[in-house]
DOSESE-829656 format. One record per atom (N, C-alpha, C, CB): residue in one letter; y, x, z. Coordinates in steps of 0.05 Angstrom, whole numbers, padded with zeros to 5 digits, always signed. Last residue first. Glycine has a CB too. Example, Ala and Ser with C-alpha at 12.3 -4.5 7.8 and 13.67 -1.06 7.14 Angstrom:
<pts>
S-00045+00257+00142/S-00021+00273+00143/S+00001+00258+00157/S-00012+00282+00114/A-00114+00264+00156/A-00090+00246+00156/A-00066+00264+00156/A-00089+00226+00181/
</pts>
This chain:
<pts>
X+01890+02591+01869/X+01901+02558+01862/X+01922+02563+01830/X+01928+02543+01897/X+01856+02627+01873/X+01831+02614+01865/X+01868+02590+01860/X+01793+02608+01893/X+01871+02658+01924/X+01878+02669+01892/X+01855+02655+01874/X+01876+02708+01889/X+01895+02623+01961/X+01908+02634+01944/X+01894+02640+01914/X+01918+02655+01958/X+01827+02641+01990/X+01845+02611+01977/X+01867+02609+01956/X+01861+02599+01999/X+01819+02686+02009/X+01820+02683+01992/X+01825+02650+01972/X+01803+02697+01993/X+01835+02715+02074/X+01832+02678+02066/X+01832+02681+02031/X+01868+02653+02079/X+01803+02768+02087/X+01831+02753+02080/X+01820+02718+02070/X+01850+02774+02049/X+01760+02802+02123/X+01759+02774+02124/X+01791+02762+02102/X+01759+02765+02163/X+01763+02865+02097/X+01785+02847+02101/X+01793+02815+02112/X+01791+02849+02082/X+01729+02864+02059/X+01716+02873+02078/X+01743+02872+02099/X+01700+02903+02070/X+01704+02829+02013/X+01724+02819+02021/X+01728+02828+02056/X+01720+02789+02014/X+01656+02842+01983/X+01673+02830+01976/X+01700+02834+01986/X+01665+02809+01977/X+01622+02865+02027/X+01621+02875+02019/X+01651+02864+01984/X+01592+02880+02025/X+01631+02829+02075/X+01652+02851+02075/X+01653+02862+02048/X+01646+02875+02095/X+01600+02780+02046/X+01632+02775+02055/X+01639+02807+02063/X+01638+02749+02086/X+01555+02808+02051/X+01561+02790+02031/X+01595+02790+02034/X+01545+02760+02037/X+01540+02826+02115/X+01551+02837+02094/X+01551+02838+02059/X+01546+02853+02102/X+01535+02750+02132/X+01562+02778+02144/X+01574+02813+02107/X+01531+02808+02189/X+01497+02739+02111/X+01516+02728+02090/X+01545+02749+02104/X+01518+02686+02092/X+01472+02786+02138/X+01458+02789+02100/X+01481+02776+02083/X+01422+02765+02090/X+01463+02757+02182/X+01470+02790+02179/X+01473+02794+02153/X+01448+02813+02189/X+01431+02708+02185/X+01472+02721+02191/X+01479+02737+02167/X+01480+02749+02225/X+01395+02710+02124/X+01396+02710+02158/X+01421+02717+02159/X+01376+02731+02177/X+01386+02658+02080/X+01385+02684+02084/X+01396+02684+02117/X+01402+02701+02061/X+01382+02611+02069/X+01355+02615+02060/X+01359+02646+02075/X+01347+02611+02023/X+01439+02611+02037/X+01430+02589+02056/X+01405+02598+02071/X+01423+02564+02040/X+01433+02624+01995/X+01445+02640+02013/X+01442+02626+02034/X+01470+02647+02008/X+01392+02599+01955/X+01388+02616+01977/X+01406+02636+01988/X+01369+02628+01973/X+01430+02555+01956/X+01398+02553+01969/X+01399+02576+01977/X+01370+02548+01950/X+01468+02578+01921/X+01476+02557+01944/X+01437+02560+01971/X+01483+02512+01919/X+01443+02588+01882/X+01452+02612+01892/X+01459+02601+01920/X+01476+02626+01875/X+01424+02538+01861/X+01404+02555+01866/X+01416+02570+01880/X+01391+02566+01846/X+01482+02515+01850/X+01470+02493+01861/X+01438+02523+01875/X+01462+02459+01830/X+01494+02543+01808/X+01512+02553+01837/X+01488+02538+01850/X+01553+02539+01844/X+01460+02536+01764/X+01460+02564+01780/X+01472+02559+01795/X+01469+02589+01770/X+01481+02477+01759/X+01447+02488+01756/X+01438+02519+01785/X+01444+02507+01711/X+01517+02482+01744/X+01523+02468+01767/X+01483+02476+01781/X+01538+02427+01757/X+01541+02540+01716/X+01536+02514+01702/X+01531+02504+01747/X+01497+02514+01668/X+01561+02583+01702/X+01571+02586+01694/X+01556+02553+01688/X+01576+02611+01685/X+01597+02598+01775/X+01585+02610+01756/X+01589+02599+01738/X+01563+02615+01758/X+01636+02648+01824/X+01639+02625+01800/X+01615+02618+01785/X+01658+02633+01779/X+01636+02651+01894/X+01623+02667+01860/X+01626+02628+01852/X+01572+02692+01858/X+01677+02673+01957/X+01667+02644+01932/X+01661+02663+01906/X+01700+02614+01921/X+01692+02676+02013/X+01680+02687+02000/X+01669+02670+01969/X+01661+02696+02018/X+01717+02658+02049/X+01721+02683+02061/X+01703+02698+02037/X+01711+02687+02096/X+01775+02614+02061/X+01760+02624+02043/X+01752+02647+02047/X+01770+02623+02023/X+01777+02588+02126/X+01782+02602+02113/X+01759+02602+02087/X+01788+02622+02129/X+01766+02544+02161/X+01788+02533+02144/X+01794+02559+02129/X+01815+02520+02160/X+01735+02516+02201/X+01722+02531+02186/X+01745+02524+02176/X+01694+02530+02176/X+01721+02484+02258/X+01748+02490+02247/X+01752+02510+02222/X+01763+02501+02269/X+01673+02455+02268/X+01678+02492+02269/X+01708+02494+02261/X+01656+02516+02243/X+01686+02406+02239/X+01677+02405+02284/X+01683+02431+02292/X+01636+02400+02298/X+01690+02415+02193/X+01723+02402+02209/X+01718+02409+02241/X+01729+02359+02205/X+01648+02433+02177/X+01676+02443+02171/X+01696+02437+02199/X+01688+02426+02142/X+01615+02388+02188/X+01608+02417+02202/X+01635+02429+02212/X+01592+02441+02179/X+01649+02337+02181/X+01625+02353+02196/X+01634+02373+02194/X+01597+02355+02189/X+01689+02322+02127/X+01682+02310+02153/X+01659+02336+02153/X+01671+02272+02154/X+01752+02341+02098/X+01714+02346+02099/X+01713+02352+02130/X+01698+02379+02076/X+01792+02334+02115/X+01783+02326+02109/X+01763+02311+02101/X+01787+02331+02110/X+01831+02386+02138/X+01816+02368+02163/X+01799+02347+02130/X+01849+02342+02194/X+01854+02408+02093/X+01872+02398+02111/X+01856+02369+02128/X+01901+02391+02092/X+01815+02448+02083/X+01837+02465+02099/X+01860+02429+02101/X+01854+02503+02072/X+01788+02414+02059/X+01765+02438+02084/X+01786+02439+02108/X+01756+02482+02071/X+01811+02404+02013/X+01797+02383+02032/X+01797+02406+02056/X+01762+02370+02020/X+01822+02453+01989/X+01836+02440+02001/X+01824+02424+02022/X+01848+02428+01985/X+01760+02475+01984/X+01778+02485+01998/X+01796+02466+02003/X+01789+02506+01989/X+01758+02426+01932/X+01740+02424+01952/X+01741+02445+01973/X+01717+02424+01941/X+01808+02446+01893/X+01797+02423+01904/X+01788+02419+01931/X+01779+02418+01892/X+01784+02497+01884/X+01802+02496+01893/X+01814+02465+01908/X+01814+02509+01875/X+01718+02489+01859/X+01736+02499+01889/X+01754+02498+01902/X+01741+02515+01894/X+01703+02446+01841/X+01715+02448+01838/X+01730+02456+01867/X+01717+02434+01824/X+01651+02438+01843/X+01644+02437+01814/X+01682+02439+01819/X+01622+02404+01794/X+01611+02466+01893/X+01636+02453+01895/X+01622+02452+01869/X+01666+02466+01905/X+01568+02485+01958/X+01574+02486+01923/X+01594+02470+01911/X+01548+02476+01906/X+01565+02526+02016/X+01570+02504+02001/X+01571+02516+01974/X+01594+02489+02010/X+01561+02549+02082/X+01562+02559+02051/X+01553+02531+02033/X+01537+02588+02045/X+01604+02576+02146/X+01586+02548+02139/X+01585+02554+02092/X+01615+02504+02155/X+01603+02613+02203/X+01596+02603+02174/X+01590+02586+02163/X+01584+02609+02166/X+01650+02634+02255/X+01621+02615+02250/X+01619+02609+02216/X+01624+02578+02269/X+01663+02698+02254/X+01646+02679+02267/X+01634+02658+02255/X+01656+02670+02284/X+01680+02746+02228/X+01661+02749+02233/X+01649+02722+02262/X+01663+02779+02237/X+01750+02726+02235/X+01729+02748+02228/X+01702+02747+02236/X+01737+02771+02239/X+01735+02647+02226/X+01761+02679+02240/X+01735+02701+02236/X+01778+02677+02291/X+01723+02612+02205/X+01745+02607+02225/X+01759+02634+02234/X+01731+02592+02252/X+01688+02599+02138/X+01693+02615+02161/X+01721+02611+02183/X+01694+02642+02150/X+01664+02589+02080/X+01692+02579+02096/X+01687+02591+02112/X+01701+02551+02105/X+01638+02620+02016/X+01641+02613+02054/X+01669+02604+02057/X+01637+02644+02079/X+01611+02581+01948/X+01638+02574+01977/X+01619+02580+01997/X+01653+02535+01983/X+01604+02580+01888/X+01592+02570+01916/X+01607+02585+01932/X+01561+02574+01922/X+01621+02528+01829/X+01621+02552+01849/X+01606+02558+01878/X+01645+02553+01855/X+01641+02500+01765/X+01620+02508+01783/X+01615+02529+01811/X+01606+02515+01767/X+01701+02500+01749/X+01688+02505+01749/X+01662+02509+01781/X+01699+02518+01734/X+01771+02454+01749/X+01744+02450+01754/X+01716+02477+01732/X+01743+02412+01745/X+01827+02497+01764/X+01808+02481+01747/X+01772+02475+01767/X+01805+02504+01711/X+01855+02538+01775/X+01815+02539+01768/X+01807+02527+01751/X+01794+02528+01787/
</pts>
């Protein structure tokens, strides 16, 4: 995939703990989460599955979208994931 701004959601299991992030390089960032290199919340809660991702044309729009999603209620985030990824499949392979 290379470098392209993206907003992503990581999870530890279906309907489990979620974390929303933004990055300029989705494959590299998700790899860091999967390998446990990304310290903090995702490491603490073992968030290793990429369950949603949106690519953006520029970093400003990606950051704006990330802020929007982070303000959402949990049920809205779950609905977003269910809409794009109803089986909660790890999408990482789709982006490498």
